[in-house]
N, C-alpha and C positions, 0 to 999 in steps of 0.2 A: 485483617485488612478490610476496610469498608469498600462497598461497591464503587463509591465515588473515587476513592484513592486508587483502586484497581484500574478504573477507566482512565484516570489521569496518567497512571504509569504506562498503560498501553499506548496512550496518545504520545507521551514523551518518547517512548522507545521507537515508535513508528516514525516520528519526526526526525530523530537522530539517524536511524538507519536509512530512511529515504534520502535524507540530506547527503549522506555519504555516497549514495548512488548518483545523485545529481552532480556532485563534485567530480565523480569518476567520469561521467559523461562530458563534463566540462574539460577534463584532462584529455579526453579523446578528441575534442574539438580544438584543443590547444588555446584555451581562453586565458585571459589574465586573471589576477586574484579577484577583482571585482566581479568578473564573469562567473568565477567559481562560487562566490558567495550568493550571487543572484540565482544561479541555477540550483544550488543546494537548498536555498530558502524556498524557492518556488516548489521544488519537489517535496520538501519536508512538510510544508503547511498547506499545499494545494488541495489535497483531498479533504482534509478536515475543515478547511475554510469553506469549501463548497457545501459540505454537509451542514455546517452550522448556519450558513445563509439560508439553505433550503428549509431547515427546521425552525428558523426564526430565533435562534439562540443569540442573546446579546449579553455581554460582548462576545465576539468570536474568540475561540479558545486561546489564540496566541496574543490577543489584545489583553486578555485577562492575565496571561502569563508571558510577558514580553521577554523573559529570560530564555524562552525557546528560540528567539531570534539570535541570541548569543550562542546558543547551542548549534544552530545551523551554520553560523559564521565560523565557529570553532571547528566544526566538521570540515568545512570548505578549506580552511587554512591547513588542517592536518593532511588532507588529501593533496593539496597543492604542493606540499613539501615531500610527500612520500609516494605519490602515484607511480613515479618512475621505478620504484622498487618491485612493483607487481609484475609477475610474469605475463598474466593475461588479465587486463583490466575489464574486458567484456565479460569474462567468466566471473570475476568478482562482482560486477554489476548484477548479473543474473542471480547469484546466490544471496547477496545482500538484499536485493529486491524481493526474493522469496521470503526471507525472514521478516522484512518490513511488511509485506502483505499479510503474513500470519499474525502480526500484532495489530495492524491497522484495521483489518476487517472486524475483529471482535470489539475494538474500540468504537467503531462506528455503530455496531449493533448495540453496544452498551449505552451510548449517548442517545440513540433512538428510543431504547427502552425507557431511559430516564425521562425522555420527553413525552412518553405516553402515546406514541403513534402506533398504528396497526402493524400487523406482521409483514404485509407486502412492503410498506414503506421502510420498516426496520431492515429487511433484507437489502433493499435498495441502498439505504444509508451505509450498510456494511460494505457493499460492493463499491459504492462511490468513494468512501473514505480510503479504501485499499487501492483503487485503480487510477483515480484522476490525477494525483500528484505525479505518478510515473508517466501517465499519458502526456501531461504538460511538459515534463522533462524531456521526453523523447521527441516531441514536436519541436520544441525550442532548440534542442541539441542536434536537430537534423538526423535523428536515428529512426530506424523502423520501429514504431510503437510495439512494445511487447504485447499489448492487448490485441494486436492484429496478427500475431504470429500464428500461422495455420497449424503448426505441428506441436504446439505446446498448450497445456491447460493454464489459463491465466484468469480471465473473467470467470470461467467455470469453477476454478478453485476458490475464488472469492465468494461466488454464489453458493457453492457447496458448504463452505465454512459458515456462512451466515445462516443458511437453512439448518445446518446441524446444531448451531447454538440455540435456535428457537425450538427445535425438536427436543433437545435436552431439557430446556425449560418446561416444555409441555409434559415431559416424562417425570417432572418433579425434581430435577437437579437444581441445586442452589445457583443463583444467577452467576456468581463468580466462577464456579466450576463449568457452567454452561459456556461462558465466554472463552475460558481456557480450552475447553473441548472443541469449540468452533475454530479457534486458532490452530489447534493440532490438526484438524481436518484440512484446513487451508495448506498447512505445511506439507502434509502427507500427499495431497493431490498435486501440488506444484512441484515438489521434489520428485515424486514419482514420474511426472511428465518429463522432467529434465533428465533423470537418470535412466528410467526404464522405457521412455517413449510413450507413456500413456497419452492417449488423445481421443477426441471424439471424431466420428466420421465427418468429413467435409463435403460440401456440395461440389459436384463435378458436372460441368455442362456437357450435355450430349449433343452430338451433331444433329442438325435438323433432319427430319424425315423428308424423303423426296416423294 
């Protein structure tokens, strides 16, 4: 598989899984079918759209592949009909979002590498692709954004995966395997945070001295 095909596959997978999370948030908000489609599409293409705009890519990836909009609409309709069967929709959102993050971050890194930008921007594009769709979803759906959860690794997982992909490239790994390795690091960190409680220390304000 060529690098271009791998990046497109990662992009498509992240759009689909993020769209499912957007539709699940719509179900928690008890929206109608149009609301489901809107929130699923916003979540599915949000991060990649911002990435492409920042990088000056034309056309934006979903304009070039409009079938992705049908994919998000299909995901929304599927969840609209089946969400009531889930025992815990919020738990489903968390795990789907984890898998979406693990494919979106390497997709963003891969697009940035193809654009020829530097390592700092490449890492930022990976983080942006992985996090901004979910951030838009949570803000519009009136949920507490996952990126702001104190006790879970989220942006840190995205950052770690993007850096890992670049480190693997620096060590001589083929680009495709480096992207897959970066995604595996994202999945490991995010899942470890959810299952085992991995977290970074948080700032705690101290009482003022008298």
